[in-house]
C-alpha positions in Angstrom: 0.4 -5.0 -2.8 -3.2 -6.1 -3.6 -5.8 -3.8 -1.9 -9.1 -5.5 -1.2 -12.3 -4.0 0.2 -14.9 -6.4 1.5 -18.4 -5.5 2.6 -20.2 -7.2 5.5 -16.8 -8.6 6.7 -17.3 -8.4 10.5 -18.3 -12.1 10.7 -19.1 -15.3 8.7 -18.0 -15.5 5.1 -16.8 -11.9 4.9 -14.5 -12.3 8.0 -13.0 -15.6 6.8 -12.4 -14.3 3.3 -10.6 -11.3 4.9 -8.5 -13.7 7.0 -7.5 -15.8 4.1 -6.7 -12.9 1.9 -4.6 -11.3 4.5 -2.7 -14.6 4.8 -2.0 -14.4 1.1 -0.7 -10.9 1.4 -3.6 -8.7 0.5 -4.1 -5.3 2.3 -7.7 -5.8 3.4 -10.0 -2.9 4.2 -12.8 -4.4 6.3 -16.3 -2.9 5.6 -19.2 -3.4 8.0 -22.3 -1.5 9.1 -21.9 -2.1 12.8 -19.0 0.1 13.9 -18.2 -1.7 17.1 -18.3 -5.2 15.6 -16.4 -4.1 12.5 -13.6 -2.3 14.5 -13.3 -5.4 16.7 -13.1 -7.8 13.7 -10.6 -5.6 11.9 -8.3 -5.4 15.0 -8.5 -9.1 15.3 -7.4 -9.6 11.6 -5.0 -6.8 11.3 -7.1 -5.0 8.7 -8.3 -1.5 8.6 -11.9 -0.9 9.4 -14.2 1.4 7.4 -17.9 1.8 8.3 -20.2 1.2 5.4 -23.9 0.8 5.3 -24.7 -0.5 1.7 -28.2 0.8 1.9 -27.2 4.3 2.5 -25.8 6.4 -0.5 -24.1 8.8 1.9 -22.5 6.1 3.8 -21.2 4.3 0.7 -19.8 7.5 -0.7 -18.0 8.3 2.6 -16.5 4.8 2.6 -15.2 5.3 -1.1 -13.7 8.7 0.0 -12.2 7.2 3.1 -10.4 4.5 0.9 -9.4 7.1 -1.6 -7.6 9.1 1.1 -6.0 6.2 2.7 -5.2 3.5 0.0 -5.7 5.5 -3.1 -7.0 2.6 -5.1 -8.7 -0.7 -5.0 -7.6 -3.9 -6.7 -10.5 -6.2 -5.5 -14.0 -5.4 -4.4 -15.9 -8.1 -2.7 -19.6 -7.4 -2.4 -20.4 -9.7 0.4 -22.9 -7.9 2.5 -26.3 -9.6 2.5 -29.5 -10.4 4.4 -31.9 -13.3 4.3 -35.3 -11.7 4.8 -38.5 -13.7 5.6 -38.4 -17.4 5.1 -41.2 -20.0 4.8 -44.6 -19.7 3.4 -44.9 -16.3 1.4 -48.6 -15.9 2.1 -47.9 -12.9 4.4 -45.0 -11.5 2.4 -45.2 -7.8 1.8 -43.8 -5.5 -0.8 -41.8 -3.9 2.0 -40.2 -7.2 2.8 -39.1 -7.7 -0.7 -37.8 -4.3 -1.1 -35.8 -4.4 2.1 -33.9 -7.5 0.9 -33.4 -6.2 -2.5 -32.0 -3.0 -1.1 -29.1 -4.8 0.6 -28.5 -7.7 -1.7 -28.9 -6.1 -5.0 -29.2 -2.3 -4.9 -26.4 -2.4 -2.2 -24.1 -4.0 -4.8 -24.9 -1.4 -7.2 -24.2 1.4 -4.9 -20.9 0.1 -3.8 -19.7 -0.9 -7.2 -20.5 2.5 -8.7 -18.9 4.4 -5.7 -15.8 2.3 -6.0 -15.5 2.2 -9.8 -13.0 5.1 -10.1 -10.7 3.4 -7.4 -11.0 0.0 -9.2 -9.9 1.7 -12.4 -6.6 2.7 -10.9 -5.7 -0.9 -10.5 -3.7 -2.9 -13.2 -6.0 -5.8 -12.7 -9.4 -4.6 -11.1 -11.6 -7.3 -9.9 -15.2 -7.4 -8.4 -16.7 -10.5 -6.8 -20.2 -10.6 -5.9 -21.2 -13.1 -3.4 -24.4 -14.7 -4.8 -25.9 -18.1 -4.0 -27.1 -21.4 -5.6 -30.3 -20.5 -3.9 -30.8 -18.3 -7.0 -30.4 -21.1 -9.4 -33.4 -22.7 -11.1 -31.4 -26.0 -11.4 -30.3 -26.1 -7.8 -33.8 -25.2 -6.3 -35.5 -27.9 -8.4 -33.0 -30.6 -7.7 -34.2 -32.8 -4.8 -30.5 -33.9 -4.2 -29.5 -30.4 -3.5 -30.0 -28.6 -0.1 -31.2 -25.5 -2.1 -34.3 -27.3 -3.0 -35.4 -27.9 0.6 -36.0 -24.4 1.8 -38.4 -21.7 1.3 -36.8 -18.3 1.2 -38.7 -16.2 -1.4 -37.0 -13.0 -0.9 -33.5 -14.2 -0.6 -33.7 -16.6 -3.5 -35.0 -13.8 -5.8 -32.4 -11.4 -4.8 -29.5 -13.8 -5.4 -31.0 -14.7 -8.8 -31.0 -10.9 -9.6 -27.5 -10.5 -8.3 -26.1 -13.2 -10.6 -27.7 -11.7 -13.6 -26.7 -8.2 -12.5 -23.1 -9.6 -12.6 -23.3 -10.7 -16.1 -24.6 -7.2 -17.1 -21.7 -5.4 -15.3 -19.3 -7.7 -16.9 -20.5 -6.8 -20.4 -20.7 -3.0 -19.5 -17.2 -2.8 -17.8 -14.9 -5.2 -19.8 -11.8 -3.5 -18.3 -12.9 -5.0 -14.8 -13.1 -8.8 -14.3 -16.5 -9.2 -12.6 -17.9 -12.6 -11.4 -20.4 -14.1 -9.0 -19.5 -16.7 -6.3 -21.7 -19.4 -4.9 -20.4 -20.2 -1.4 -22.5 -23.3 -1.0 -24.3 -24.5 2.1 -22.0 -23.3 4.8 -22.2 -23.4 8.5 -22.4 -19.8 9.6 -24.9 -17.9 11.7 -26.6 -17.1 8.4 -27.8 -20.8 8.2 -28.0 -21.2 11.9 -24.9 -23.3 11.7 -26.7 -26.1 9.7 -24.6 -25.9 6.6 -22.6 -28.9 5.6 -19.5 -27.0 4.7 -17.0 -25.2 7.1 -16.8 -21.4 6.8 -13.4 -21.9 5.1 -14.8 -24.1 2.4 -17.6 -21.6 2.0 -15.0 -19.0 1.0 -13.1 -21.1 -1.5 -14.9 -19.7 -4.6 -14.7 -16.2 -3.3 -11.1 -16.5 -2.5 -10.5 -18.1 -5.8 -12.1 -15.4 -7.8 -10.2 -12.8 -5.8 -6.8 -14.2 -6.4 -6.9 -16.1 -9.8 -5.1 -13.2 -11.7 -5.3 -11.8 -15.1 -6.5 -13.7 -18.1 -9.6 -15.4 -16.6 -13.2 -14.8 -17.7 -15.7 -12.3 -16.6 -19.4 -12.7 -16.1 -19.1 -16.2 -14.6 -21.0 -17.9 -11.7 -18.5 -20.0 -9.8 -18.8 -22.6 -6.9 -16.1 -24.3 -5.0 -15.4 -27.1 -7.5 -17.3 -26.1 -10.8 -18.5 -23.0 -12.8 -22.3 -22.8 -12.8 -24.4 -22.6 -16.0 -27.3 -20.2 -16.1 -30.5 -22.3 -15.9 
């Protein structure tokens, strides 16, 4: 039985990822900051809920301890929790705005990955999937044919560029764990005000693919629905 822990899984991409992985036989532990929403989502899916606030060291440590007591190990960790931050003209952007987004989208991944490392190393095939974005790609944000080029989201794009590079560094540092980043693409969720051109199921294709591909695949990759993305 594959045990999978997903952060930010009470809605959107995280919820749909949980649903699809449960269908494939995974035992999913659904992590979310909002206890009421997380518990309701877990009940709907048939998952177990664990509260986790990725910006709080104590909360992350408590979540890892809870999983250790109940599941004993983790095979797949999906770092999905994320925030968008201020969008549009960055004239009024503050340092606090930037730090708030980085705290969730980058430092949150560091906190959770570190806290769950011992549990992952109890797995025969440990996997980390970091949910990044093509919004952090220089190529995509400069290509007028791509939706990523049409939006100003300075803190979000910077955080996702950082997360993708962080993924490569962890892949080098922890060769015993397969660690990759997923680009969901422009997906219709509340995160995009439902303006995305993909369904939420299509948006989880890369995440689910990386979570289920099995041993022998590479680490340190950035993968979209239908391609592996290079690093420009």
